[in-house]
C-alpha positions in Angstrom: 108.2 19.1 -20.9 107.5 19.7 -24.6 109.4 21.7 -27.2 107.3 24.5 -28.7 109.9 26.5 -30.5 109.4 27.9 -34.0 110.0 24.6 -35.8 108.2 22.3 -33.4 105.0 24.3 -32.6 101.7 22.7 -33.7 100.5 21.8 -36.3 104.0 21.1 -37.8 104.8 18.5 -35.2 102.3 17.9 -32.5 104.7 17.1 -29.6 108.4 16.9 -29.3 109.2 15.4 -25.9 112.2 16.8 -24.2 111.6 15.4 -20.7 113.5 17.1 -17.9 116.2 18.5 -20.2 115.0 22.1 -19.7 115.2 21.7 -15.9 118.6 20.2 -16.1 119.8 23.0 -18.4 118.7 25.6 -15.8 121.3 24.2 -13.4 124.0 23.2 -15.8 124.3 26.0 -18.3 126.2 28.9 -16.7 124.1 31.7 -18.3 120.8 30.0 -17.4 122.0 29.2 -13.9 123.0 32.8 -13.2 119.7 34.1 -14.5 117.7 31.6 -12.6 119.6 32.3 -9.3 119.2 36.0 -9.8 115.5 35.9 -10.5 114.8 33.3 -7.8 116.7 35.3 -5.2 114.8 38.5 -6.0 111.6 36.5 -5.9 112.4 35.3 -2.4 113.4 38.8 -1.2 110.3 40.3 -2.7 108.1 37.7 -1.0 109.5 38.3 2.4 109.5 42.1 2.1 106.0 42.3 0.6 104.6 39.9 3.2 106.3 41.7 6.1 105.1 45.1 5.0 101.6 44.0 4.4 101.3 42.4 7.8 102.9 45.4 9.5 100.6 47.8 7.7 97.6 45.7 8.5 98.4 45.6 12.2 99.2 49.3 12.2 95.8 50.1 10.6 94.0 47.8 12.9 95.5 49.5 16.0 94.7 52.9 14.6 91.1 52.1 13.8 90.5 50.4 17.2 91.7 53.4 19.2 89.1 54.8 21.5 87.6 58.1 20.4 88.0 57.4 16.6 84.8 58.5 14.9 83.4 56.6 12.0 84.8 53.2 12.9 81.9 51.4 11.1 82.6 53.2 7.9 86.3 52.7 8.1 85.9 49.0 8.8 83.4 48.7 5.9 85.9 50.4 3.6 88.7 48.0 4.7 86.6 44.9 4.2 85.4 45.8 0.7 88.5 44.6 -1.2 88.0 41.2 0.4 84.2 41.0 -0.1 83.7 42.5 -3.6 85.6 39.9 -5.7 83.8 37.0 -4.0 80.4 38.7 -4.6 81.3 39.4 -8.3 82.4 35.7 -8.7 79.1 34.6 -7.3 77.2 36.8 -9.7 79.2 35.6 -12.7 78.8 31.9 -11.9 75.1 32.5 -11.1 74.7 33.9 -14.6 76.7 31.1 -16.2 74.5 28.4 -14.6 71.2 30.2 -15.2 68.6 27.9 -16.6 67.2 30.2 -19.3 70.2 32.3 -20.5 73.2 30.8 -18.9 76.2 29.9 -21.1 76.5 26.4 -19.6 72.9 25.4 -20.6 72.7 27.3 -23.9 76.1 26.6 -25.3 78.0 23.8 -23.6 75.2 21.4 -23.0 73.5 22.3 -26.3 76.7 21.5 -28.1 76.5 17.9 -26.8 72.7 17.6 -27.2 72.0 17.5 -23.5 68.8 19.1 -22.3 68.9 22.1 -20.0 69.5 21.5 -16.3 67.9 23.6 -13.6 71.2 24.2 -11.7 69.8 26.6 -9.2 66.7 24.6 -8.2 67.4 20.9 -8.6 69.7 19.5 -5.9 70.3 16.2 -7.8 
């Protein structure tokens, strides 16, 4: 909604309001419309193809792993669940470190910047 080209980027002019002009231009200017339709159509195609392939591959792997007689099912299932579990675990560790009372960035930098005393985030419920 704002114009940040070479001549309007801060600090020269803080804001140059253009409203919905850019959105209108996408549909009215022939070159922009062709580019938008091309990119949008490929995005839709990619979305459907990628989703379909992921679901099909997931079902295929689930059927293969659950076949009777497959050895090491627990290890295979553990390997399959790791991409889901590891990012959440890492996020928990990062936020735990950020909110740590003694060395966390929230207490030592953000609250100290405003002169607020440290908060025991992990122990004090209120």
